[in-house]
C-alpha positions in Angstrom: 0.0 0.1 0.0 1.2 3.4 -0.9 1.1 6.0 1.8 -0.4 9.5 1.1 1.4 12.6 2.3 -0.8 12.8 5.3 -0.2 9.2 6.2 3.6 8.8 5.7 5.9 8.5 8.6 8.2 11.5 8.9 11.6 11.0 10.6 12.8 13.4 13.3 15.5 14.4 11.0 13.2 15.4 8.2 10.9 17.2 10.5 13.7 19.2 12.0 14.9 20.0 8.6 11.5 21.2 7.3 11.0 23.2 10.5 14.5 24.8 10.2 13.7 26.0 6.7 10.6 27.5 7.9 12.1 29.1 10.9 14.9 30.7 8.6 12.3 31.9 6.2 9.8 33.4 8.8 12.7 35.1 10.9 15.4 36.2 8.4 13.8 39.6 7.5 14.5 40.9 11.0 17.9 39.4 11.4 20.4 42.0 12.4 17.8 44.7 13.1 19.0 46.2 16.4 15.6 48.2 16.8 13.1 45.5 16.0 11.6 45.7 19.5 12.2 47.9 22.3 12.1 45.1 25.0 14.9 43.1 23.1 17.1 46.2 23.2 16.5 46.8 26.9 17.1 43.1 27.8 20.5 43.2 25.9 21.4 46.3 27.7 20.8 44.8 31.0 22.7 41.7 30.1 25.7 43.8 29.1 25.4 45.7 32.5 25.6 42.3 34.2 28.8 41.3 32.3 30.3 44.7 33.7 29.4 43.5 37.2 26.1 45.3 37.5 23.2 43.9 39.4 19.6 44.0 37.8 17.1 45.8 40.2 20.2 47.6 41.8 22.3 49.1 39.2 19.7 48.9 36.5 16.1 48.5 37.1 13.2 46.4 35.7 10.6 44.0 37.1 11.4 41.0 34.7 13.0 37.9 36.4 16.8 37.7 36.6 16.9 34.6 34.4 15.8 36.5 31.3 18.7 39.0 31.8 21.0 36.1 32.5 20.1 34.6 29.1 20.9 37.9 27.3 24.2 38.3 29.3 25.3 34.7 28.4 24.5 35.4 24.7 26.3 38.8 24.7 29.3 37.4 26.5 29.7 34.7 23.8 28.8 36.9 20.8 30.6 40.0 21.5 30.2 42.8 19.0 27.5 40.6 17.3 25.3 40.5 20.4 22.2 41.5 18.4 22.7 38.8 15.9 23.5 36.3 18.8 20.4 36.9 20.5 18.4 36.6 17.3 20.1 33.3 16.4 19.6 31.7 19.9 16.0 32.9 19.9 15.6 31.4 16.4 16.9 28.0 17.7 14.5 28.2 20.7 11.5 28.9 18.4 12.7 25.9 16.2 13.0 23.6 19.2 9.6 24.7 20.5 8.0 24.0 17.0 9.6 20.5 17.2 7.9 19.9 20.4 4.6 21.2 19.2 5.1 18.7 16.2 5.6 15.8 18.8 2.5 16.6 20.7 0.4 17.6 17.6 1.2 14.2 15.9 -0.5 12.5 18.9 -3.7 14.3 18.1 -3.6 13.7 14.2 -0.8 12.4 12.3 2.9 13.1 11.6 1.6 15.3 8.8 -0.7 17.2 11.0 1.8 17.7 13.7 4.4 18.9 11.2 2.0 21.6 10.1 1.2 22.5 13.6 4.9 23.1 14.1 5.1 25.2 10.9 2.0 27.0 12.0 3.7 28.0 15.3 6.7 29.4 13.5 4.8 31.5 11.1 2.5 32.8 13.9 5.3 34.3 15.8 5.8 37.4 13.6 2.3 38.4 13.9 2.8 38.9 17.6 6.2 40.6 18.0 8.1 37.3 18.1 10.4 37.5 15.2 13.4 38.1 17.3 14.0 37.8 21.1 10.9 38.5 23.1 10.9 36.5 26.4 8.2 33.9 25.5 10.3 32.8 22.7 12.7 31.5 25.4 10.2 30.2 28.0 7.7 28.7 25.5 10.2 25.9 24.9 10.2 25.1 28.7 6.4 25.1 29.1 6.1 23.1 25.8 8.5 20.6 27.2 6.7 20.3 30.4 3.5 19.7 28.6 5.1 17.0 26.5 6.2 15.3 29.6 2.5 15.3 30.8 1.3 13.8 27.4 3.9 11.2 27.6 2.7 10.3 31.2 -0.7 9.5 29.7 0.9 6.8 27.7 2.3 4.8 30.8 0.5 3.5 33.9 3.9 3.1 35.7 3.8 5.5 38.8 7.5 6.0 39.1 7.8 7.0 35.4 4.9 9.4 35.8 6.5 11.0 39.0 9.8 11.5 37.4 8.1 13.3 34.4 6.0 15.4 37.0 9.2 16.4 38.8 11.2 17.1 35.8 8.1 19.2 34.3 7.9 21.3 37.4 11.6 22.1 37.3 11.2 23.4 33.7 8.1 25.3 34.6 10.2 26.8 37.5 13.0 27.9 35.1 10.2 29.3 32.9 9.3 31.6 35.8 12.7 32.9 36.1 12.2 34.2 32.5 8.8 35.7 32.9 6.6 35.4 36.1 3.2 35.1 34.2 4.4 31.7 33.1 3.3 30.3 36.6 -0.3 30.2 35.2 0.5 27.6 32.6 3.1 25.9 35.0 0.3 25.7 37.6 -2.1 24.1 35.2 0.5 21.5 34.1 1.3 20.7 37.8 -2.5 20.3 38.5 -2.7 18.1 35.6 -0.2 15.8 36.9 -1.9 15.7 40.2 -5.0 14.6 38.5 -3.1 12.0 36.6 -1.8 10.6 39.9 -5.4 10.4 41.0 -6.4 8.5 37.8 -3.6 6.1 38.6 -5.2 5.2 42.0 -2.8 6.9 44.3 -4.1 7.9 47.7 -4.3 11.3 49.2 -1.0 11.0 51.3 1.0 9.8 48.2 -0.4 12.7 46.1 0.2 15.2 48.8 4.2 14.4 49.1 4.4 14.4 45.4 2.6 17.8 45.2 5.1 19.1 47.8 8.0 18.0 45.9 6.6 19.4 42.7 6.0 22.8 44.3 9.5 22.9 45.8 11.1 22.2 42.5 9.0 24.8 40.7 10.0 27.4 43.3 13.7 26.2 43.5 15.0 28.4 40.6 13.5 31.5 41.9 14.4 30.9 45.5 18.0 30.2 44.4 18.0 33.7 42.7 16.6 35.3 45.7 19.3 33.7 48.0 21.9 35.1 45.8 20.6 38.5 46.1 20.0 38.1 49.9 23.7 37.0 50.3 24.7 40.2 48.4 22.7 42.5 50.4 20.1 43.0 47.7 17.2 41.0 48.9 14.9 43.9 49.4 15.4 45.1 45.8 14.8 41.6 44.4 11.6 41.1 46.3 10.2 44.6 45.3 11.0 44.3 41.6 9.8 40.8 41.3 6.8 40.4 43.4 5.5 43.9 44.6 6.0 46.4 41.9 3.7 44.9 39.3 0.7 45.4 41.7 1.6 49.0 42.1 1.4 49.5 38.4 -1.8 51.3 37.2 -3.9 49.9 34.3 -4.2 52.2 31.3 -8.0 51.8 31.0 -10.0 51.8 27.9 -6.9 52.2 25.6 -5.5 48.9 26.9 -8.8 47.2 26.2 -9.0 48.7 22.8 -5.4 47.5 21.9 -6.3 44.1 23.1 -9.3 44.0 21.0 -7.2 45.0 17.9 -4.7 42.2 18.7 -7.6 39.7 19.1 -9.5 40.6 16.0 -6.5 41.3 13.7 -4.7 38.0 14.2 -5.4 36.1 17.4 -9.1 35.4 16.6 -8.4 33.5 13.5 -5.8 31.3 15.2 -8.0 30.8 18.2 -11.0 29.7 16.1 -8.9 27.1 14.2 -7.7 25.6 17.4 -11.2 25.4 18.9 -12.4 24.0 15.8 -9.9 21.3 16.0 -10.8 20.6 19.7 -14.5 20.4 18.6 -13.7 17.9 15.8 -11.7 15.6 18.3 -14.4 15.9 20.9 -17.0 14.8 18.4 -14.8 11.8 17.2 -13.3 10.7 20.4 -15.1 12.4 23.3 -13.4 14.2 26.2 -10.3 11.9 26.3 -7.5 12.7 28.9 -5.5 14.3 26.1 -8.5 16.4 24.8 -9.2 17.7 28.2 -5.5 18.6 28.8 -5.3 20.5 25.7 -8.6 22.5 26.4 -7.4 23.2 29.8 -3.9 24.4 28.5 -5.6 26.7 26.1 -7.7 28.1 28.9 -4.6 28.7 31.1 -2.8 30.4 28.3 -5.7 32.6 27.5 -6.0 33.5 31.3 -2.3 34.4 31.3 -2.9 36.9 28.3 -5.9 38.4 30.2 -4.1 38.5 33.5 -2.0 41.5 32.7 -3.8 44.9 32.4 -1.8 46.0 29.4 -2.4 44.2 26.0 0.6 44.3 23.9 0.8 41.9 20.9 3.7 39.9 22.3 1.5 38.9 25.3 -0.2 36.5 22.8 3.0 34.5 22.1 2.4 31.9 24.7 -1.0 31.1 23.3 0.6 30.1 20.1 1.9 26.7 21.5 -1.4 25.2 22.6 -3.3 26.8 19.8 -1.0 25.4 17.1 -1.0 22.0 18.8 -4.9 21.9 18.8 -5.1 22.8 15.1 -3.0 19.9 14.1 -6.4 17.8 13.8 -7.5 20.1 11.0 -4.1 20.2 9.3 -4.1 16.4 9.1 -7.3 16.4 7.1 -7.2 16.2 3.2 -7.2 19.8 2.5 -5.8 20.9 6.0 -2.7 22.3 4.4 -5.0 25.2 3.0 -5.5 26.3 6.6 -1.9 26.3 7.3 -1.2 28.3 4.1 -3.9 30.9 5.1 -2.1 31.4 8.5 1.2 31.8 6.6 -0.6 34.3 4.3 -2.1 36.2 7.3 1.3 36.4 8.9 2.9 37.7 5.6 0.3 40.4 5.5 0.1 41.5 9.0 3.3 40.4 10.7 6.0 41.5 8.5 7.4 38.1 7.9 9.0 39.1 4.7 9.3 42.8 5.2 13.0 42.9 4.3 12.8 46.5 3.1 11.2 47.8 6.3 14.0 46.2 8.4 16.7 47.5 6.1 15.3 51.0 6.5 15.1 50.7 10.2 18.8 49.6 10.4 19.7 52.5 8.2 17.8 54.9 10.3 19.3 53.5 13.6 22.8 54.1 12.3 22.0 57.6 11.3 20.3 58.4 14.6 23.3 56.9 16.4 25.6 59.1 14.4 23.7 62.2 15.3 23.7 61.3 19.0 27.4 60.4 19.0 28.2 63.7 17.2 26.3 65.9 19.8 27.3 64.0 23.0 30.9 65.4 23.0 31.8 63.1 25.9 28.6 63.8 27.8 25.7 61.9 29.0 22.5 60.8 27.1 19.0 60.8 28.5 16.1 59.1 26.8 12.9 60.6 27.9 11.3 58.1 25.3 12.8 56.3 22.6 14.9 53.3 22.1 17.2 51.9 24.6 19.6 50.8 21.9 21.0 54.3 21.7 22.6 53.7 25.3 24.2 50.7 24.0 25.2 52.0 20.7 26.9 55.3 21.9 29.7 55.8 24.3 27.5 57.4 26.9 27.0 57.3 30.7 23.7 56.3 32.3 22.3 59.1 34.4 19.8 56.8 36.3 19.3 53.2 37.1 15.9 53.6 35.6 17.1 53.3 32.0 14.0 51.9 30.2 12.2 55.1 29.3 8.8 54.2 30.4 9.6 53.7 34.0 10.1 57.4 34.6 7.5 58.9 32.4 4.7 56.4 31.8 1.6 57.4 33.9 0.8 53.7 34.5 4.4 53.4 36.3 4.0 56.5 38.6 3.6 54.3 41.6 5.3 51.1 40.3 8.9 51.7 40.5 9.5 52.5 44.1 10.5 56.2 43.8 8.8 59.4 42.7 9.1 59.7 38.9 9.3 63.6 38.9 11.9 63.6 41.7 14.2 61.4 39.7 13.7 63.2 36.4 14.4 66.5 38.2 17.6 65.1 39.6 18.6 63.9 36.0 18.1 67.2 34.5 20.0 69.0 37.3 23.0 67.1 36.1 22.5 68.4 32.7 22.4 65.6 30.1 24.2 66.7 26.9 21.7 65.0 24.7 18.0 64.3 25.3 15.8 62.0 22.9 12.0 62.3 22.9 9.3 60.4 21.0 6.3 62.3 20.1 4.2 59.1 19.5 4.5 58.2 23.1 3.1 61.5 24.5 -0.4 60.1 25.2 1.2 57.8 27.9 3.1 60.4 29.9 2.7 61.4 33.5 1.4 64.9 33.2 3.8 66.4 35.8 6.8 64.8 34.3 5.9 65.8 30.7 5.3 69.5 31.8 8.7 69.5 33.5 10.5 67.9 30.7 8.9 70.2 28.1 10.0 73.2 30.1 13.6 72.0 30.4 13.8 71.3 26.7 12.4 74.9 25.9 14.8 76.5 28.1 18.1 74.6 27.8 17.9 72.6 24.6 17.5 72.9 20.9 16.3 70.2 18.4 19.2 69.0 16.1 17.3 66.2 14.4 13.7 65.3 13.8 12.8 61.8 12.5 9.7 62.1 10.3 6.5 60.4 11.5 4.6 57.7 9.5 1.1 59.5 9.5 -0.1 62.9 8.7 -1.2 63.2 12.3 2.3 62.5 13.5 4.5 64.6 11.2 7.4 64.2 13.7 8.4 61.1 15.5 11.6 61.0 17.4 13.5 64.3 18.3 17.1 64.5 19.3 17.8 67.7 21.5 21.3 69.1 22.2 22.0 71.3 25.4 22.8 74.9 24.8 24.1 77.7 27.1 22.5 80.9 28.0 23.6 82.4 24.6 22.0 79.6 22.6 25.4 78.0 21.7 26.1 74.5 22.2 27.0 73.9 25.8 30.1 72.0 26.8 29.5 68.5 28.2 29.7 68.3 32.0 
C-alpha cells in the first residue's frame, strides 16, 4: 500500500529540516535589526550591564525575572560585537526547538503530517505577535512546551514511578520558565494540577499525592528561591523582592486604551488562530469524546488565555504563549485532506500583518538606527545621554553614561508606572536634568502615555536649555514628527560643553 502525504511517517531528522527551513524563512527579514523591538534592546542592555558587574534591580531596574537577563548576558558574552545577531540566532533556535515539541504533541492528536503543519504554524504565527526576534516567550515557551510534552507522555504509561519522574522534571522546567517571566506560573500551575489529576487517575491515595505535590511545588520554586538567596547574600534581597513580586501590583492599568489595543490584537490575528484551534478541539471531541489528552489541551488553552488576560496591558507579544497550545490543537485540522490550505492561510495572514517578509522595512530601520546613532554620538561630545522616550539601543550604541538606574524610558514617564517603580518619577527626572544631560531624546508618538507632571517639567527644560538638532519624520499625517534629538545649549543659545 502506498502512503499518502498525510499518512507517511516523518523521521525526526526530516521534521527538523522542514521546521528549520520555515524558521529561517519566517525570521530572516528581521535578522540583524537592532531596533526590531524595544524590549529586546533593553534586555540586551541589562545583560551587558551584568557582564560589567552590575546587578539587575540595583544598578539597572526592571521587574522582569533575572533569568531572562542572564540569558541575554550569556549570549552577549559569547557573541561580543555581534550580540544582536547572537540573541536573534539563539531565539531562532529556541523557536525551532519549540516547534519540534509542538510537532511531537500535535502528531498524537492527528498524524505526523498534522503535527508537522502544527509546528510550521507555530513558527509562522510568531511574527504576527512581535516574536520575530528575542521576546521573552520565545525562550520560556520551550520550557512550558517541554513540560506539557512530559505530561502527554505520562498519559501513555501506567507506571507510577515514570509518571512521578516526569512530573518532577516538568515542574523544574516550569520553575525555570518563571525565572524568564513570572506570568508563566499560570501555565505551569495548570500543568502541575494536571499531573496531580493523573496521579489520582492512577489510583494513588491522598498521602501519596500530597508528598508528590509538595516535591513538585518545591522544584517549581527552587530556581526563583536560588536567585533570591544570591541577592540576599549580596545584600540586595529587598530590591529583588520589590521588583519581582511587589512592583507589578503597584502599576496602574491604562483603562480603555489597553482594552482597545487588546481587541485590535484579538480581531487582527489572534481570533483566526484561536477559532482554528477550537475547531480542532471540537472535531476531536465529536470523534473521540473528552479523552484525557483532549481535556488537557482544552485546559492548556484556557490557562494560556488566562495568562494573556491577567496583565492589564495588551501588547501583541503577550499573545505569544498562546501560540503553543493553539497550534497543537489545530493539528487535527491540518491532518485532514485539505488541511494544508488552513496552514497556508495562516502563513499568508502572517505575511500580510506580521512583516514575515518585510526585508525592506527592516533594512530602512537599520539605516535609520545608524543615522540616529551618528547624530547622538556627534552631539554627545563626551557627555551623557538621557532618553525621555525612544529606544534603549542608543544607550548601548553610543559611548555614553547612564544618568539613572531607571534606563527603560517608560519607567520614569509612563503614567501607569507612577507608583510602580519604588520612587517618585518627577523627583528622579528633576535629578537627571539637574546633572545637565548633553543629549535628550523624545518620541512624540508616546506622549499620550506620559505622566502629566513629568511631561510638563521635561517640556519646560527642553524649551529653556535645549534645541532640536534632528527630527525623524512620522509615519502618518497626524504625527509629522516622531523622534526628536535635543542638544543642550548655554544661555547664549550656543552648544553647551559637556559636563
